[in-house]
Every structure is written in C-alpha cells, then in structure tokens.
C-alpha positions as CSV (number, residue, x, y, z in Angstrom):
1,M,98.2,105.3,125.3
2,S,98.2,105.0,121.6
3,G,94.5,104.2,121.7
4,Q,93.8,107.4,123.7
5,M,95.8,109.4,121.2
6,Y,93.9,108.0,118.2
7,L,90.4,108.3,119.7
8,G,89.9,111.8,118.6
9,G,91.3,111.5,115.1
10,K,89.5,113.1,112.2
11,L,90.1,110.1,110.0
12,Q,88.5,107.7,112.3
13,K,85.0,106.5,111.4
14,K,82.5,107.3,114.2
15,N,79.1,105.8,114.7
16,C,76.3,108.4,115.3
17,R,74.4,108.4,118.5
18,V,71.1,106.6,118.4
19,C,68.5,109.4,118.7
20,L,65.2,110.1,116.9
21,Y,66.7,112.8,114.7
22,N,69.6,110.5,113.5
23,A,67.2,107.6,113.0
24,F,64.9,109.7,110.9
25,I,67.8,110.9,108.7
26,S,69.1,107.3,108.4
27,D,65.6,106.2,107.3
28,K,65.3,109.0,104.7
29,I,68.7,108.0,103.2
30,Q,67.7,104.4,103.2
31,Q,64.5,105.3,101.3
32,L,66.6,107.3,98.8
33,K,68.7,104.2,98.2
34,E,65.7,102.0,97.8
35,D,64.2,104.5,95.3
36,G,67.3,104.2,93.2
37,E,68.5,107.7,93.7
38,Y,72.2,108.5,93.9
39,V,73.5,108.6,97.5
40,G,76.9,110.3,97.5
41,C,79.0,112.2,100.0
42,D,76.8,115.3,100.0
43,T,73.6,113.3,100.6
44,L,73.8,113.3,104.4
45,A,74.3,117.1,104.5
46,Q,71.4,117.7,102.1
47,V,69.0,115.3,103.9
48,S,70.0,116.8,107.3
49,K,69.3,120.3,106.1
50,E,65.9,119.3,104.6
51,V,64.9,117.4,107.8
52,S,66.0,120.1,110.2
53,E,64.2,122.8,108.2
54,S,61.0,120.9,107.8
55,G,60.9,119.6,111.3
56,E,58.8,116.6,110.2
57,W,60.7,114.3,112.5
58,K,59.2,116.0,115.5
59,H,55.6,115.1,114.4
60,L,55.9,111.3,114.5
61,S,53.7,109.1,116.5
62,V,55.2,107.2,119.5
63,K,54.9,103.9,117.5
64,E,56.8,105.4,114.5
65,E,59.5,106.8,116.8
66,E,60.0,103.4,118.5
67,E,60.2,101.6,115.1
68,L,62.8,104.1,113.8
69,L,64.9,103.8,116.9
70,E,64.7,100.1,116.9
71,H,65.6,99.9,113.2
72,M,68.6,102.1,113.7
73,E,69.9,100.1,116.6
74,D,69.5,96.9,114.5
75,M,71.5,98.5,111.7
76,Q,74.3,99.5,114.0
77,D,74.4,96.0,115.5
78,E,74.7,94.5,112.0
79,K,77.6,96.9,111.2
80,S,79.4,96.1,114.5
81,T,79.3,92.3,114.0
82,K,81.1,92.6,110.6
83,K,84.2,90.3,110.6
84,V,87.4,92.3,110.0
85,T,89.7,90.5,107.6
86,G,93.3,91.1,106.8
87,K,92.3,92.7,103.5
88,D,90.1,95.1,105.4
89,V,93.0,96.0,107.7
90,A,95.3,96.5,104.8
91,T,92.8,98.7,103.0
92,D,92.2,100.8,106.1
93,V,96.0,101.2,106.6
94,E,96.6,102.2,102.9
95,H,93.7,104.7,102.8
96,T,94.5,106.3,106.2
97,M,98.2,106.6,105.4
98,A,97.5,108.2,102.0
99,C,95.4,110.8,103.9
100,V,97.9,111.3,106.6
101,Q,100.9,111.6,104.3
102,T,99.1,114.2,102.2
103,E,98.4,116.2,105.4
104,L,102.0,115.8,106.7
105,V,103.6,116.8,103.4
106,G,101.3,119.9,103.3
107,L,102.4,120.7,106.8
108,E,106.0,120.3,105.9
109,K,105.7,122.5,102.8
110,C,103.7,125.2,104.7
111,T,105.8,125.4,107.9
112,G,109.3,124.2,106.8
113,C,109.3,121.5,109.5
114,N,111.0,118.1,108.9
115,I,108.9,115.0,109.1
116,M,109.7,111.4,109.4
117,W,107.4,108.4,110.1
118,I,107.6,104.7,109.9
119,L,104.6,102.4,109.8
120,M,105.3,98.7,110.4
121,H,103.6,95.4,111.0
122,G,102.5,94.5,114.5
123,K,102.5,90.8,113.9
124,V,103.4,88.3,111.2
125,G,99.8,88.0,109.9
126,N,99.4,91.7,108.9
127,S,98.9,91.9,105.2
128,F,99.8,95.6,104.6
129,L,103.2,96.8,103.5
130,P,105.5,98.7,105.8
131,H,105.7,102.4,104.9
132,T,108.3,105.1,105.6
133,Y,108.6,108.8,104.8
134,A,111.3,111.3,105.6
135,S,111.8,114.9,104.4
136,Q,114.9,115.4,102.4
137,P,117.1,116.9,105.3
138,L,116.2,113.8,107.4
139,Q,117.0,111.4,104.6
140,T,120.4,113.1,104.2
141,A,121.0,113.0,108.0
142,F,120.2,109.2,108.1
143,L,122.6,108.5,105.3
144,H,125.4,110.4,107.0
145,L,124.8,109.3,110.6
146,C,123.4,105.8,110.2
147,K,124.9,104.9,106.8
148,S,121.4,103.7,105.9
149,T,118.2,105.0,104.5
150,V,115.0,105.6,106.5
151,K,113.4,102.8,104.4
152,S,116.1,100.4,105.3
153,I,115.9,101.2,109.0
154,G,112.1,100.9,108.8
155,M,112.4,97.4,107.3
156,Q,115.0,96.3,109.9
157,V,112.8,97.5,112.8
158,D,109.8,95.9,111.2
159,A,111.7,92.6,110.9
160,Y,112.7,92.8,114.6
161,V,109.1,93.6,115.7
162,V,107.7,90.8,113.7
163,S,110.3,88.0,114.0
164,G,112.8,89.1,116.6
165,A,116.6,89.3,116.2
166,S,116.7,86.5,113.8
167,G,114.6,88.4,111.3
168,V,116.9,91.4,111.5
169,V,120.0,89.2,111.0
170,K,118.5,87.8,107.9
171,M,118.0,91.3,106.5
172,I,121.5,92.6,106.9
173,T,124.9,91.1,106.0
174,G,128.6,91.3,106.7
175,R,130.1,93.4,109.5
176,K,126.8,95.0,110.4
177,T,125.4,91.6,111.4
178,I,128.2,91.1,113.9
179,E,127.7,94.6,115.3
180,L,124.0,94.1,115.6
181,K,124.4,90.7,117.3
182,G,126.8,92.4,119.8
183,E,124.2,95.1,120.6
184,I,121.3,92.6,121.0
185,H,123.2,90.2,123.4
C-alpha cells in the first residue's frame, strides 16, 4: 500500500517515455553538454520550447528516428542498471525529507494544523539517521501524556523495528524497562 501511495509523489524522479520528441530533446541536451554549454535546471524547458516551436524533430529521416530512439533506450538502460548504495539511499532520504519538512511546516503555518512524523530505519544496514518532527502543541502533549519527547519515542520505535525488543530495552532504563517488558510479553 505504501508503494501505491508514493507512486504519484511530486518528489519522485520519473523517467520520460521513449518517443521521438523526447529522444530528440535528450539528444539536443546531450549536444549542449558536449559543446561545453551550461546545462542547468532551466535547460529542459528552454530546449523543449525551441524544439516544439521549430518542429524540426518532425522532419527527420526514418534512419535518424531509429537511431535517436535506440540511443535513448540505451541511455535509460544504463541509468536503470546503476547500483544503489547505502550512501545513495541516505542522500535520497535526506534530500526528500528536507523538501517534505519544508512543505509540511509551510502547511502547518498556513492552516494552523498540527503535524507529527517519524522516519526510521527499515533494517540494520540503513545508513540514514532517524528523523522526527512535531509541532509545538504535539510536543507538549507527548511530554504530558507519554512523559517522553517525540524524538525519544521515535528512537525507541526505531530500535524495536531494527533490533526487536532487546534493542528497546537497551535504550531505556529503570522502571520503564520493566513496564515495557511486561507489555511485550
């Protein structure tokens, strides 16, 4: 279900469909790179506008069309076979959460809603840090109701997800340890 919810996210990188127009634009941008011109975030919009206005992609020979499409498919295959390392995952998580947090804080400020989220590891090998955020009323509520902070709860849940009950027991001490053991067993 989480995969279905995330599929339409604005932050998710999407591959473009292989068609002649996209292949022609991709080739134009590649030529700009090879010519040493600056290729920034506005380049795609500029090149797309120029190509659509000129219509030169419509006047290619069949052989040129096949070469462009084949070249684009090869480039997509090269990108898809890239090995994803722990560092790549950590970088993706950090960048995505920075964007998401900015959006959620903006939503909180505009609407007055209260927001809380906890991001944690899925397995021991994950190299990113757990993150938590809670708006001020929720932080206060957690302190009064749970006698703990959202960050502390997040770390405990993260320890449980990654290493089971023994990981949580290592994180907390005293009377709370006995209470937690009683709840788990």
